[in-house]
OpenMM code with the backbone's topology and positions (N, CA, C; nanometers):
from openmm import Vec3, app, unit

residues = "UNK UNK UNK UNK UNK UNK UNK UNK UNK UNK UNK UNK UNK UNK UNK UNK UNK UNK UNK UNK UNK UNK UNK UNK UNK UNK UNK UNK UNK UNK UNK UNK UNK UNK UNK UNK UNK UNK UNK UNK UNK UNK UNK UNK UNK UNK UNK UNK UNK UNK UNK UNK UNK UNK UNK UNK UNK UNK UNK UNK UNK UNK UNK UNK UNK UNK UNK UNK UNK UNK UNK UNK UNK UNK UNK UNK UNK UNK UNK UNK UNK UNK UNK UNK UNK UNK UNK UNK UNK UNK UNK UNK UNK UNK UNK UNK UNK UNK UNK UNK UNK UNK UNK UNK UNK UNK UNK UNK UNK UNK UNK UNK UNK UNK UNK UNK UNK UNK UNK UNK UNK UNK UNK UNK".split()
positions = [
    Vec3(0.3826, -3.3625, -2.0824),
    Vec3(0.3940, -3.4521, -2.2311),
    Vec3(0.3386, -3.4178, -2.3189),
    Vec3(0.3351, -3.4047, -2.4847),
    Vec3(0.2881, -3.3622, -2.5556),
    Vec3(0.1659, -3.4610, -2.5867),
    Vec3(0.0389, -3.3729, -2.6453),
    Vec3(-0.0812, -3.4514, -2.7048),
    Vec3(-0.0488, -3.5831, -2.7553),
    Vec3(0.0160, -3.5839, -2.8454),
    Vec3(0.0711, -3.6830, -2.9535),
    Vec3(0.0989, -3.7670, -2.8609),
    Vec3(0.1900, -3.7682, -2.8219),
    Vec3(0.2144, -3.9171, -2.7107),
    Vec3(0.1018, -3.9589, -2.6627),
    Vec3(0.0740, -3.9386, -2.6183),
    Vec3(-0.0592, -3.9736, -2.5210),
    Vec3(-0.1922, -4.0327, -2.5717),
    Vec3(-0.1738, -3.9803, -2.7077),
    Vec3(-0.2510, -4.0290, -2.8448),
    Vec3(-0.1939, -4.1248, -2.8616),
    Vec3(-0.0477, -4.1377, -2.8577),
    Vec3(0.0069, -4.2392, -2.9288),
    Vec3(-0.0111, -4.3401, -2.8034),
    Vec3(-0.0272, -4.3188, -2.6928),
    Vec3(0.0085, -4.4519, -2.6003),
    Vec3(-0.1872, -4.5228, -2.5744),
    Vec3(-0.2585, -4.4202, -2.5574),
    Vec3(-0.3966, -4.4511, -2.6003),
    Vec3(-0.4232, -4.5530, -2.7113),
    Vec3(-0.3977, -4.4603, -2.8422),
    Vec3(-0.3716, -4.5938, -2.9310),
    Vec3(-0.3322, -4.7190, -2.9720),
    Vec3(-0.2383, -4.7727, -2.9033),
    Vec3(-0.1967, -4.8735, -2.8641),
    Vec3(-0.2610, -4.9417, -2.7591),
    Vec3(-0.2592, -4.9012, -2.6561),
    Vec3(-0.3515, -4.9361, -2.5566),
    Vec3(-0.5093, -5.0307, -2.6157),
    Vec3(-0.5211, -4.9485, -2.6481),
    Vec3(-0.7138, -4.9123, -2.7449),
    Vec3(-0.7002, -5.0687, -2.8563),
    Vec3(-0.6305, -5.0941, -2.9168),
    Vec3(-0.5985, -5.1155, -3.0752),
    Vec3(-0.4840, -5.2273, -3.0916),
    Vec3(-0.3812, -5.2698, -2.9746),
    Vec3(-0.2950, -5.3518, -3.0283),
    Vec3(-0.3307, -5.4780, -2.9017),
    Vec3(-0.3803, -5.5882, -2.9722),
    Vec3(-0.4057, -5.7321, -2.8826),
    Vec3(-0.2953, -5.7879, -2.7761),
    Vec3(-0.3548, -5.7834, -2.7021),
    Vec3(-0.2167, -5.8467, -2.6044),
    Vec3(-0.0797, -5.7227, -2.5147),
    Vec3(-0.1841, -5.5755, -2.5670),
    Vec3(-0.0364, -5.4961, -2.4984),
    Vec3(-0.0215, -5.5110, -2.3357),
    Vec3(0.1127, -5.4705, -2.3243),
    Vec3(0.1056, -5.5003, -2.1734),
    Vec3(0.1870, -5.2954, -2.1729),
    Vec3(0.3026, -5.2665, -2.2439),
    Vec3(0.3445, -5.1862, -2.2002),
    Vec3(0.4265, -5.1058, -2.3560),
    Vec3(0.4481, -5.0202, -2.3336),
    Vec3(0.5188, -4.9052, -2.3923),
    Vec3(0.6130, -4.7880, -2.3570),
    Vec3(0.6686, -4.7436, -2.4051),
    Vec3(0.7891, -4.6386, -2.3956),
    Vec3(0.8317, -4.5636, -2.5034),
    Vec3(0.8512, -4.4430, -2.4930),
    Vec3(0.9198, -4.3957, -2.6498),
    Vec3(1.0374, -4.2906, -2.5756),
    Vec3(1.1230, -4.3527, -2.6368),
    Vec3(1.3389, -4.3191, -2.5270),
    Vec3(1.4070, -4.2673, -2.6841),
    Vec3(1.4666, -4.1304, -2.6409),
    Vec3(1.5797, -4.0983, -2.7051),
    Vec3(1.7009, -4.1813, -2.7371),
    Vec3(1.7399, -4.2231, -2.8034),
    Vec3(1.8752, -4.2989, -2.8348),
    Vec3(2.0128, -4.2500, -2.7575),
    Vec3(2.0109, -4.1125, -2.8060),
    Vec3(2.1714, -4.0779, -2.7102),
    Vec3(2.1647, -4.0288, -2.6167),
    Vec3(1.9771, -3.9966, -2.5707),
    Vec3(2.0589, -3.9016, -2.4084),
    Vec3(1.9863, -4.0479, -2.3235),
    Vec3(1.8919, -4.1517, -2.3940),
    Vec3(1.8577, -4.2475, -2.2468),
    Vec3(1.7272, -4.2094, -2.1700),
    Vec3(1.6754, -4.0807, -2.2551),
    Vec3(1.5858, -4.0259, -2.2000),
    Vec3(1.4657, -4.0232, -2.2173),
    Vec3(1.3678, -4.1679, -2.1142),
    Vec3(1.1920, -4.1802, -2.1822),
    Vec3(1.1066, -4.0721, -2.1467),
    Vec3(1.0907, -4.0371, -2.3167),
    Vec3(0.9487, -3.9554, -2.2753),
    Vec3(0.7820, -3.9355, -2.2788),
    Vec3(0.7985, -4.0677, -2.2848),
    Vec3(0.6567, -4.1331, -2.2350),
    Vec3(0.7099, -4.2989, -2.1877),
    Vec3(0.5992, -4.3122, -2.0841),
    Vec3(0.5373, -4.4579, -2.0946),
    Vec3(0.3974, -4.4851, -2.0357),
    Vec3(0.3786, -4.6790, -2.0302),
    Vec3(0.2309, -4.6795, -2.0318),
    Vec3(0.2686, -4.7838, -1.9770),
    Vec3(0.1764, -4.8478, -1.9343),
    Vec3(0.1792, -5.0454, -1.8943),
    Vec3(0.0302, -5.0051, -1.7913),
    Vec3(-0.0295, -5.1540, -1.8816),
    Vec3(-0.0844, -5.2099, -1.7793),
    Vec3(-0.0643, -5.3034, -1.6667),
    Vec3(0.0342, -5.3141, -1.6687),
    Vec3(0.0824, -5.4308, -1.5439),
    Vec3(0.1835, -5.3074, -1.4626),
    Vec3(0.1235, -5.2838, -1.3607),
    Vec3(0.1665, -5.1976, -1.2667),
    Vec3(0.3422, -5.2696, -1.2201),
    Vec3(0.3280, -5.4070, -1.1895),
    Vec3(0.4588, -5.4798, -1.2266),
    Vec3(0.5573, -5.4569, -1.3039),
    Vec3(0.5393, -5.3629, -1.3661),
    Vec3(0.6382, -5.3927, -1.5593),
    Vec3(0.6319, -5.2911, -1.5636),
    Vec3(0.7983, -5.2248, -1.5300),
    Vec3(0.8555, -5.1039, -1.5440),
    Vec3(0.8851, -5.0964, -1.7424),
    Vec3(0.7875, -4.9715, -1.8211),
    Vec3(0.8755, -5.0075, -1.9343),
    Vec3(0.9966, -4.9102, -1.9841),
    Vec3(0.9758, -4.8278, -1.7897),
    Vec3(1.0893, -4.7126, -1.8363),
    Vec3(1.2492, -4.7760, -1.8163),
    Vec3(1.2476, -4.8554, -1.6925),
    Vec3(1.3514, -4.9585, -1.6669),
    Vec3(1.4199, -5.0719, -1.7636),
    Vec3(1.3062, -5.1194, -1.8430),
    Vec3(1.3191, -5.2179, -1.9952),
    Vec3(1.3439, -5.1471, -2.0752),
    Vec3(1.3398, -5.0364, -2.0887),
    Vec3(1.3609, -4.9261, -2.2334),
    Vec3(1.5070, -4.9188, -2.1802),
    Vec3(1.5699, -4.8831, -2.0568),
    Vec3(1.7052, -4.8822, -1.9911),
    Vec3(1.7700, -4.9602, -2.0975),
    Vec3(1.7301, -5.0652, -2.0934),
    Vec3(1.7936, -5.2322, -2.1031),
    Vec3(1.8207, -5.2164, -2.2381),
    Vec3(1.6692, -5.1698, -2.2556),
    Vec3(1.6944, -5.2276, -2.4628),
    Vec3(1.7535, -5.1364, -2.4879),
    Vec3(1.8325, -5.0180, -2.4520),
    Vec3(1.8799, -4.9111, -2.4888),
    Vec3(2.0230, -4.9654, -2.5387),
    Vec3(2.1063, -5.0058, -2.4609),
    Vec3(2.1817, -5.0546, -2.4614),
    Vec3(2.2241, -5.1840, -2.5585),
    Vec3(2.1028, -5.2184, -2.6216),
    Vec3(2.1022, -5.3631, -2.6895),
    Vec3(2.1233, -5.2736, -2.8630),
    Vec3(1.9966, -5.1418, -2.8553),
    Vec3(2.0206, -5.1158, -2.9970),
    Vec3(2.1678, -4.9941, -3.0047),
    Vec3(2.2046, -4.9953, -2.8914),
    Vec3(2.3563, -4.9286, -2.8872),
    Vec3(2.4595, -5.0327, -2.9376),
    Vec3(2.4634, -5.1015, -2.8655),
    Vec3(2.5440, -5.2597, -2.9558),
    Vec3(2.4922, -5.2986, -3.0683),
    Vec3(2.3858, -5.2844, -3.1287),
    Vec3(2.3359, -5.3374, -3.2694),
    Vec3(2.4117, -5.1631, -3.3523),
    Vec3(2.4070, -5.0350, -3.3396),
    Vec3(2.4910, -5.0149, -3.3864),
    Vec3(2.5897, -4.9971, -3.4165),
    Vec3(2.6832, -5.0499, -3.2763),
    Vec3(2.7814, -5.0317, -3.2929),
    Vec3(2.8310, -5.1889, -3.4077),
    Vec3(2.7746, -5.2655, -3.4049),
    Vec3(2.8120, -5.3715, -3.5175),
    Vec3(2.7552, -5.3108, -3.6110),
    Vec3(2.7265, -5.2424, -3.6719),
    Vec3(2.6394, -5.2270, -3.7913),
    Vec3(2.8004, -5.1196, -3.8197),
    Vec3(2.8517, -5.0135, -3.7699),
    Vec3(2.9509, -4.9875, -3.7730),
    Vec3(3.0655, -5.0399, -3.7774),
    Vec3(3.0711, -5.1706, -3.6955),
    Vec3(3.1994, -5.1984, -3.7042),
    Vec3(3.1940, -5.2593, -3.8700),
    Vec3(3.0857, -5.3316, -3.8578),
    Vec3(3.1173, -5.4196, -4.0313),
    Vec3(3.1046, -5.3382, -4.1250),
    Vec3(3.1127, -5.1893, -4.0706),
    Vec3(3.1089, -5.0634, -4.2131),
    Vec3(2.9985, -5.1328, -4.3271),
    Vec3(2.8843, -5.1226, -4.2656),
    Vec3(2.7365, -5.1148, -4.2977),
    Vec3(2.6517, -5.0218, -4.3407),
    Vec3(2.5796, -4.9919, -4.4266),
    Vec3(2.5222, -4.9228, -4.5245),
    Vec3(2.3776, -4.9005, -4.4185),
    Vec3(2.3453, -4.9227, -4.3257),
    Vec3(2.1716, -5.0115, -4.3036),
    Vec3(2.1516, -4.9173, -4.1824),
    Vec3(2.0125, -4.9466, -4.1452),
    Vec3(1.9932, -4.8923, -4.0552),
    Vec3(1.9211, -4.9590, -4.0202),
    Vec3(1.8910, -4.9705, -3.8698),
    Vec3(1.7535, -5.0458, -3.7802),
    Vec3(1.6477, -5.0655, -3.8085),
    Vec3(1.5166, -5.1076, -3.8366),
    Vec3(1.4177, -5.0777, -3.8277),
    Vec3(1.3404, -5.1387, -3.7591),
    Vec3(1.4024, -5.2278, -3.6551),
    Vec3(1.3430, -5.2382, -3.5312),
    Vec3(1.3799, -5.4304, -3.5325),
    Vec3(1.3879, -5.3973, -3.3880),
    Vec3(1.4386, -5.5492, -3.3517),
    Vec3(1.3337, -5.6122, -3.2469),
    Vec3(1.2939, -5.7725, -3.2787),
    Vec3(1.2668, -5.8280, -3.2314),
    Vec3(1.2900, -5.9534, -3.1080),
    Vec3(1.1837, -5.9368, -3.0133),
    Vec3(1.2437, -6.0551, -2.8782),
    Vec3(1.1512, -6.1399, -2.8592),
    Vec3(1.1835, -6.2302, -2.8722),
    Vec3(1.0497, -6.3061, -2.8206),
    Vec3(1.0870, -6.4066, -2.7542),
    Vec3(0.9803, -6.3767, -2.6023),
    Vec3(1.0176, -6.4526, -2.4649),
    Vec3(0.9392, -6.5594, -2.4708),
    Vec3(0.8989, -6.6272, -2.3680),
    Vec3(0.8251, -6.7486, -2.3462),
    Vec3(0.6696, -6.7001, -2.3125),
    Vec3(0.6459, -6.6187, -2.2881),
    Vec3(0.4890, -6.5449, -2.3293),
    Vec3(0.4710, -6.3800, -2.3941),
    Vec3(0.5736, -6.3482, -2.3968),
    Vec3(0.5927, -6.2434, -2.4800),
    Vec3(0.6411, -6.2178, -2.6144),
    Vec3(0.6538, -6.0719, -2.6559),
    Vec3(0.6756, -6.0400, -2.6941),
    Vec3(0.7337, -5.8771, -2.7151),
    Vec3(0.8636, -5.8356, -2.7248),
    Vec3(0.9172, -5.6889, -2.7041),
    Vec3(1.0102, -5.6472, -2.7993),
    Vec3(0.9362, -5.5313, -2.8811),
    Vec3(0.9627, -5.5109, -2.9819),
    Vec3(1.0072, -5.3851, -2.9622),
    Vec3(1.1769, -5.3734, -3.0298),
    Vec3(1.2031, -5.2038, -3.0444),
    Vec3(1.1979, -5.1810, -3.1992),
    Vec3(1.1405, -5.0515, -3.1950),
    Vec3(1.0677, -5.0138, -3.3130),
    Vec3(1.1521, -4.8446, -3.3400),
    Vec3(1.2291, -4.8446, -3.4445),
    Vec3(1.3754, -4.7359, -3.4392),
    Vec3(1.2643, -4.6042, -3.5021),
    Vec3(1.2687, -4.4480, -3.4692),
    Vec3(1.2084, -4.3955, -3.5520),
    Vec3(1.3001, -4.3638, -3.6873),
    Vec3(1.2058, -4.2968, -3.7478),
    Vec3(1.2992, -4.2866, -3.8843),
    Vec3(1.4039, -4.2323, -3.9064),
    Vec3(1.4242, -4.1094, -3.8786),
    Vec3(1.5887, -4.0348, -3.8146),
    Vec3(1.6996, -4.1245, -3.7102),
    Vec3(1.6443, -4.2103, -3.6715),
    Vec3(1.7102, -4.2611, -3.5715),
    Vec3(1.7128, -4.2056, -3.4712),
    Vec3(1.6441, -4.0726, -3.3815),
    Vec3(1.6817, -4.0735, -3.3071),
    Vec3(1.6093, -4.0812, -3.1827),
    Vec3(1.4708, -4.1803, -3.1722),
    Vec3(1.4476, -4.2450, -3.0589),
    Vec3(1.4128, -4.4232, -3.0990),
    Vec3(1.3640, -4.4708, -3.0242),
    Vec3(1.2832, -4.5568, -3.0132),
    Vec3(1.1483, -4.6054, -2.9277),
    Vec3(1.0444, -4.6966, -2.9631),
    Vec3(0.9519, -4.7173, -2.9712),
    Vec3(0.9907, -4.8048, -2.8844),
    Vec3(0.9583, -4.8694, -2.7765),
    Vec3(0.9333, -4.9768, -2.6947),
    Vec3(0.8093, -5.0590, -2.6523),
    Vec3(0.8026, -5.1281, -2.6853),
    Vec3(0.6422, -5.2247, -2.6720),
    Vec3(0.6691, -5.3583, -2.6536),
    Vec3(0.5815, -5.3819, -2.5650),
    Vec3(0.5302, -5.5361, -2.4774),
    Vec3(0.4306, -5.5618, -2.5389),
    Vec3(0.4144, -5.6999, -2.5828),
    Vec3(0.2640, -5.7389, -2.6193),
    Vec3(0.2347, -5.8641, -2.5370),
    Vec3(0.2105, -5.9190, -2.5143),
    Vec3(0.1544, -6.0784, -2.4545),
    Vec3(0.1432, -6.1530, -2.6330),
    Vec3(0.2896, -6.2876, -2.6037),
    Vec3(0.2544, -6.3237, -2.7362),
    Vec3(0.1066, -6.4299, -2.7548),
    Vec3(0.0453, -6.4933, -2.6681),
    Vec3(-0.0901, -6.5394, -2.7248),
    Vec3(-0.1944, -6.4793, -2.7473),
    Vec3(-0.1542, -6.3061, -2.7559),
    Vec3(-0.2923, -6.2406, -2.8145),
    Vec3(-0.2666, -6.1679, -2.9131),
    Vec3(-0.1156, -6.1422, -2.9243),
    Vec3(-0.0543, -6.0181, -3.0061),
    Vec3(-0.1258, -6.0627, -3.1664),
    Vec3(-0.1131, -5.9773, -3.2450),
    Vec3(-0.1237, -6.0203, -3.3852),
    Vec3(-0.0433, -5.8652, -3.4195),
    Vec3(0.0706, -5.9531, -3.4997),
    Vec3(0.2291, -5.9266, -3.5675),
    Vec3(0.1233, -5.8115, -3.6121),
    Vec3(0.1024, -5.8210, -3.7179),
    Vec3(0.0480, -5.7546, -3.8528),
    Vec3(0.0187, -5.6508, -3.8155),
    Vec3(-0.1121, -5.6462, -3.7125),
    Vec3(-0.1783, -5.5072, -3.6555),
    Vec3(-0.1012, -5.4647, -3.5790),
    Vec3(-0.0142, -5.4821, -3.4858),
    Vec3(0.0759, -5.4196, -3.4175),
    Vec3(0.1919, -5.3785, -3.5049),
    Vec3(0.2503, -5.4505, -3.5878),
    Vec3(0.3880, -5.3413, -3.6830),
    Vec3(0.2741, -5.2215, -3.7476),
    Vec3(0.1735, -5.2373, -3.8267),
    Vec3(0.0792, -5.1187, -3.8801),
    Vec3(0.0624, -5.0216, -3.8004),
    Vec3(0.0091, -4.9974, -3.6434),
    Vec3(0.0123, -4.9318, -3.5506),
    Vec3(0.0931, -4.8543, -3.5031),
    Vec3(0.2334, -4.9556, -3.5099),
    Vec3(0.3852, -4.9105, -3.4638),
    Vec3(0.4175, -4.7870, -3.6005),
    Vec3(0.4206, -4.8680, -3.7167),
    Vec3(0.4569, -4.8039, -3.8477),
    Vec3(0.3731, -4.6567, -3.8607),
    Vec3(0.2588, -4.6425, -3.7914),
    Vec3(0.1909, -4.5381, -3.8088),
    Vec3(0.2387, -4.3844, -3.7297),
    Vec3(0.2860, -4.4142, -3.5904),
    Vec3(0.3238, -4.3742, -3.5098),
    Vec3(0.4435, -4.3183, -3.5678),
    Vec3(0.5892, -4.4352, -3.6222),
    Vec3(0.7200, -4.4071, -3.5959),
    Vec3(0.7242, -4.2787, -3.6723),
    Vec3(0.6463, -4.2620, -3.7971),
    Vec3(0.7159, -4.2000, -3.9298),
    Vec3(0.6553, -4.0408, -3.8263),
    Vec3(0.5921, -4.0210, -3.7268),
    Vec3(0.5233, -3.9055, -3.6966),
    Vec3(0.5944, -3.8637, -3.5710),
    Vec3(0.7015, -3.9348, -3.5101),
    Vec3(0.7564, -3.9164, -3.3742),
    Vec3(0.8245, -3.8014, -3.3976),
    Vec3(0.9171, -3.8089, -3.5195),
    Vec3(1.0126, -3.7280, -3.5523),
    Vec3(0.9299, -3.5618, -3.5655),
    Vec3(0.9988, -3.4511, -3.5026),
    Vec3(0.9418, -3.3311, -3.4401),
    Vec3(0.7986, -3.3619, -3.3866),
    Vec3(0.7638, -3.4256, -3.3302),
    Vec3(0.6436, -3.4109, -3.2163),
    Vec3(0.6755, -3.4483, -3.0570),
    Vec3(0.8085, -3.4765, -3.0362),
    Vec3(0.8284, -3.4614, -2.9218),
    Vec3(0.9289, -3.3627, -2.8827),
] * unit.nanometer
topology = app.Topology()
chain = topology.addChain("A")
for resn in residues:
    res = topology.addResidue(resn, chain)
    for name in ("N", "CA", "C"):
        topology.addAtom(name, app.Element.getBySymbol(name[0]), res)
């Protein structure tokens, strides 16, 4: 595991209010390169496997509609959690982040994610 990903996970855990879990997954292969959870019952790699299907479905829809668009992020609001799927600049990886909806500051969360998503390309 790269030092970059370790720093990334530690930074999210420290600086994102309501942090629950994070993982970094390759879109093409589905391989999870990093995962971290503060809740032992929350498996971010399993969640990423399911969220990969969400990303692939959206990419298929974009292709079917002949759109010249890229996915930047997908946000799913649950009862007490927010799940964010943030796609890397080159579209090869996605960051899956789960936060507590009652504690999260989405502006700060997006700022931290944007800081790292630009750097993921070439660091994994």
